[in-house]
Structure formats: C-alpha cells, structure tokens
C-alpha angles and dihedrals in degrees: 000000000000115000094242093056093045093049092046095050096043092043094050091046094048097047094041089054091045097053094039088055098038102039110021099033111030097028108029098035102030106019090217088164139013134233138178121271090251094055091044089057090046094054091040090058093042091052090053092048092049096045095041110162093017097047112155116209104242095220093054092041090053094049091049092049094048088053089051092055094045094050102024111177095349126115089268094056107112094215114020121141086222091070098048135058095220146006092262093054092049092050093050094048091047090049091054093047092048091049092053092049093044095052100038097253091121120046109213124218111273092244090068093055130080134080093028120153115238136177109174097195093056093039096051100042098030092051095046121107096239090058092045091050092048092053091046091051091052090053091050092049090053090056092046089055100043109021116109101188136033095244092064088070087068087077093061096080088054089059089050093053100028097131098047090044091056091048092048093051092050097043095044103038095034091059098039114034135046142028135309130231093182136036113241140164093244131063097254115148139174102246102187131037089214113027111197092134098072102018096254095315094117092069088088096151091057092045095048090049092055106017097180097049110111093207108072093189116091102176125056093252095048097095115192107202094188089056090054087056090049092050090050092052090046090051089051087050092236090123132022119225120215099241095208093060098047100082129054133182118266113258125248116255114307119280103209116219119197116228113261121237 
C-alpha cells in the first residue's frame, strides 16, 4: 500500500475515533469535563472537519448514548446486540433511531435532555446530504490521485461511514466479546487488552461500571489513549476535569468471559 494512502486511512481513523470519544461521547453525552464556550465551538468544528461525511450531530449522539446507559442491554436499549440478530441489523436500527432524534421526529424523555451542546449552523449544513457528498467526493479524489491498485478503493466506503463504523464496533464487540473486571446487570465487556483501535472505547465493562469516570482503563495495563488527550488538555487548562470522577476503585480479580458464538 502506498504511504500516502496508509497515512490518510490511519490518520482519518485515529482522529475520527479521538474526537468521537473525546467530544461526542465524554463531553456531550457525559460531561466528564467542562470548557469555555469558545473552546466548545473550536472542538465542535474540529469534530465536524475530522468526521466529514459521517459527522454525527453531538446533541443526537448524546441523547442516544444516555438512553443506552439508562437501558443497557434491555429491550429499550437503542443499540444492544441482544435486540438484533446481527451487526448489520443493529447498525441499521441505530441509524434510524439517530436520524429520528437528530431531526426532531422522536421526542426523547426529558431526563435525557439538558446540558447538550448545539451549534445549529454546523448541525444543519454539516448534516445535510450535499455536504456529506462533498466530503465523500474529496475522499474519493484522494484515492484516485494516490491509489496504486484497485483493491485500495475498497477503503473509501469506510471513510464515508467512519463514525457509524466506530460506534458499531464498540456497541457490538463491547457487549459480546471479552472479559469483565466488574459485575454488572448488562452484557458490557472489555474486548481488547490493549485498545489503540478505538481510543479506549472498547473497555465497555469498565465504562458501564463507572459511567462518569473519564479514564476508561481500570487496570494498569489498560491504557486509554483518549484519556491521555484529556489529561493534556486539562494540563493546558483548556478543559477542567471534575476531580471527584477521575479516580475509581481497583477491580476485584478478573472474571474471564468466553467469547460468544
């Protein structure tokens, strides 16, 4: 694979994961830290620029995620593997639910509202099909310029759907495969021993045990790369961490969970 294509794909994946985890998940949905309005707008716009064609409106993302925590792995969970026969079915159902929340078709319960970031200009134009198609076209043109073999164009649809693909991996694998540090009523699991692929998001069992803790790692070897970014921004005084949520008790000895078929 040519260097330009490899760097573009890995870079897009890495930064898309980072800002989805940092801004849409840990800030918009959980408010694990605070920031000024100016910095919120900066990261809002940066999240849009990084996600491009697969931009997820933070307000709708946050509501959907709050619903997931409130009803985790029950019939009311908007994206639980329990409720779907396969990954594709879960992705499609999640897409429809997100659409209805993003465009006011579904009215969420009041308990899921409040303290949600919103920037109408970015949401309206960034979420519109012309903008999504424009971003998708730019990705395709990059591959036309730098690709050296036909199979490399198979990566282009991943760029188009990067945000939903990240979410699907976390929601499917993080509730089906792996080990558990903590007992819980849901199916959350820690899928990977070292999670560089999704920036710490695949330590779902740790996260569901302590939902407001910004560090998703619980054991010394569970490195959360998004948390390192959060700590850097806190050190630079760009964001302010809630001190009471930063630490969590160490888990009891591992309870291994065999992968399900």
